[in-house]
Backbone bond lengths (Angstrom), bond angles and torsions (degrees), N, CA, C in turn:
res aa  C-N    CA-C-N  psi(-1)  N-CA   C-N-CA  omega(-1)  CA-C   N-CA-C  phi
1 M - - - 1.440 - - 1.537 108.60 -
2 S 1.295 117.98 134.74 1.463 120.39 -177.19 1.537 110.87 -95.68
3 K 1.339 114.60 161.38 1.468 120.52 178.76 1.519 110.36 -76.30
4 H 1.308 115.25 147.95 1.462 120.52 173.72 1.522 108.36 -67.89
5 S 1.320 117.17 145.07 1.468 120.81 -175.26 1.522 113.01 -59.66
6 S 1.317 119.16 -27.06 1.469 121.26 -179.86 1.533 112.07 -75.20
7 L 1.327 117.94 -14.77 1.456 121.36 -178.08 1.513 113.00 -98.67
8 K 1.308 118.16 -8.05 1.460 121.05 -179.42 1.526 109.86 -72.96
9 A 1.322 115.48 150.08 1.467 121.26 -179.56 1.522 109.74 -67.67
10 Q 1.303 115.84 135.30 1.459 121.15 177.32 1.520 108.72 -87.04
11 G 1.319 116.10 163.10 1.460 120.98 177.29 1.518 110.72 -65.00
12 S 1.325 116.91 149.66 1.460 120.75 -177.07 1.527 111.75 -70.26
13 A 1.322 117.82 -22.00 1.459 121.57 179.91 1.526 110.31 -93.11
14 Q 1.304 115.92 28.05 1.457 121.19 -174.60 1.520 112.55 -69.12
15 G 1.326 116.94 -50.46 1.458 120.08 -175.16 1.511 111.80 -129.61
16 K 1.311 115.03 172.69 1.454 120.91 -179.82 1.524 109.08 -87.18
17 R 1.335 116.38 135.45 1.455 119.98 177.30 1.522 109.46 -70.12
18 S 1.310 116.67 141.25 1.459 120.24 179.75 1.526 111.61 -100.63
19 V 1.315 117.13 -0.79 1.459 121.26 -177.09 1.527 108.79 -126.63
20 M 1.327 115.50 135.09 1.460 120.35 177.27 1.519 108.89 -99.83
21 K 1.309 116.96 145.43 1.465 120.93 174.82 1.518 108.41 -75.90
22 R 1.346 116.25 163.32 1.462 120.62 -174.83 1.523 111.68 -57.92
23 F 1.342 118.01 -44.46 1.472 119.53 -177.93 1.528 111.08 -66.33
24 E 1.337 117.51 -30.21 1.467 120.71 176.68 1.530 110.58 -69.98
25 R 1.335 116.35 -37.60 1.463 120.11 179.03 1.525 110.89 -67.74
26 V 1.355 116.69 -40.65 1.461 120.33 178.11 1.523 109.59 -62.97
27 K 1.321 117.39 -43.64 1.470 121.24 179.36 1.531 110.81 -61.65
28 A 1.332 117.24 -42.71 1.464 121.13 179.40 1.529 110.60 -63.64
29 L 1.336 116.96 -41.17 1.463 120.46 178.71 1.520 110.95 -66.48
30 K 1.355 117.49 -37.94 1.463 120.87 176.86 1.521 110.67 -63.34
31 D 1.329 116.29 -43.33 1.472 121.03 179.92 1.526 111.56 -61.63
32 R 1.325 116.68 -33.14 1.467 121.52 -178.99 1.522 112.86 -88.45
33 G 1.334 116.67 -6.44 1.460 120.52 -179.73 1.514 113.50 78.56
34 Q 1.329 117.93 20.32 1.458 122.31 -178.50 1.529 112.27 -102.05
35 W 1.324 117.37 5.10 1.460 121.99 -178.39 1.513 109.61 -104.88
36 K 1.329 115.96 126.72 1.457 121.10 176.81 1.515 108.10 -100.03
37 E 1.330 117.49 133.25 1.456 121.53 -179.15 1.527 108.95 -62.02
38 G 1.324 116.21 135.18 1.453 121.30 -178.44 1.518 113.15 89.74
39 Q 1.320 117.80 -2.74 1.465 123.20 178.58 1.530 109.29 -69.69
40 S 1.304 116.61 146.20 1.457 121.33 179.50 1.531 109.87 -71.24
41 P 1.338 117.77 134.39 1.465 120.27 179.74 1.525 112.84 -79.52
42 T 1.331 118.01 -1.81 1.461 119.82 176.15 1.522 109.09 -95.97
43 G 1.308 116.35 148.77 1.452 121.14 179.73 1.511 112.46 73.52
44 L 1.314 117.00 35.70 1.464 121.24 -179.88 1.525 110.80 -70.53
45 P 1.336 117.33 151.32 1.462 118.86 175.88 1.524 110.72 -71.00
46 K 1.321 116.29 159.76 1.450 120.65 176.52 1.528 108.52 -61.38
47 T 1.321 115.55 139.72 1.451 120.85 -175.25 1.522 109.39 -132.52
48 K 1.303 117.25 125.14 1.463 120.02 178.11 1.519 109.55 -84.46
49 S 1.313 115.65 142.01 1.453 122.04 178.73 1.524 109.25 -74.04
50 T 1.329 116.72 143.57 1.461 120.29 179.38 1.516 111.52 -96.03
51 D 1.351 117.13 -2.09 1.472 120.42 -178.51 1.500 111.69 -78.63
């Protein structure tokens, strides 16, 4: 018996991620000039993706 098409795994590149990882947020802040060297990487402000 085969799986119904709605239950099959979709491709991993299906949708856009809505959450950035910490290193991506730091990079985005550096690109915008909002990152100060020596700043703690915890408690970062919310950052919108530019992609």
